[in-house]
C-alpha positions, 0 to 999 in steps of 0.5 A: 320257436324260443321267443328273444329278446331281439323280439322284443324291439319289434311289434309282434302285432299287428295291431298294437301300439309297440312294443312294451317299455321297461316302464310300463306297469304289467297286469296277470288276472288272477282267477282262484282256485286255480291262480290263488288260493282264498286268504293266501298272499301269494299266487300259486305257481299254477299262475305262471305255467311253465310251459305256457312261457317255452311257449304261447306264452304267459297272458297279461295285460298292460296297463297303459292300454286298457281300461276298466270295460276291457280288462272286465272283458277280459276277465271273464274269458277266463273263467271256463269253470264254473267252480272259478272266479276272478280273485282279482289282479298281480302288477309288476314292472315291466323292469321287474321283469326283464331284470331277471337275469342267469349266473351269465348277465343274460336276461331269461323273460322277454315281454312281447307287445302281441296286442289282439284286435280284441284287445291291444293290450295285450301282452305275453311274457315268454323265456328268452333261450332255450334252458333246462327244464331245473332252471326254468321252473327255478327263474320262474318262480323267481318272476313270480316273486317279482309279482307276489312283491308286489302283493305282499307290500300291498297285503292283497291281490288289486281290485278292479277300482284300485289299478284305476284309482285317480 
């Protein structure tokens, strides 16, 4: 079942404090070497798998609803293989993702509050409508550019202490 822009208006989880707002900062946990190669200043496509955008969603964290301890816990749950490590965190404002539109002006992505009982900050990014596979790749790359823009401005992935600096 495809998620839609209308789904953003209603909480998707009983554990959520409410829908994701445009002004919220979203955090994508980046795992090396799967999502990011040492020395690079851009994310790999594997950080945003196309089939996740059409299926279960690309997991993100809502900065305003998380803290260093919770984010660290979520990060360590992703380390399923011995050769993986947390490379850092990519940040983006939600409006940058929601602002990606097609030639007709229709939004490509929706950002849904998919809080978990153990993680109320959890959210997901989905394609907001059915689109051909070739265009999915194109628009996924636009979304990656939004995340990569913050990396280029910052120079690297964010470290945990930088995200929650006073």
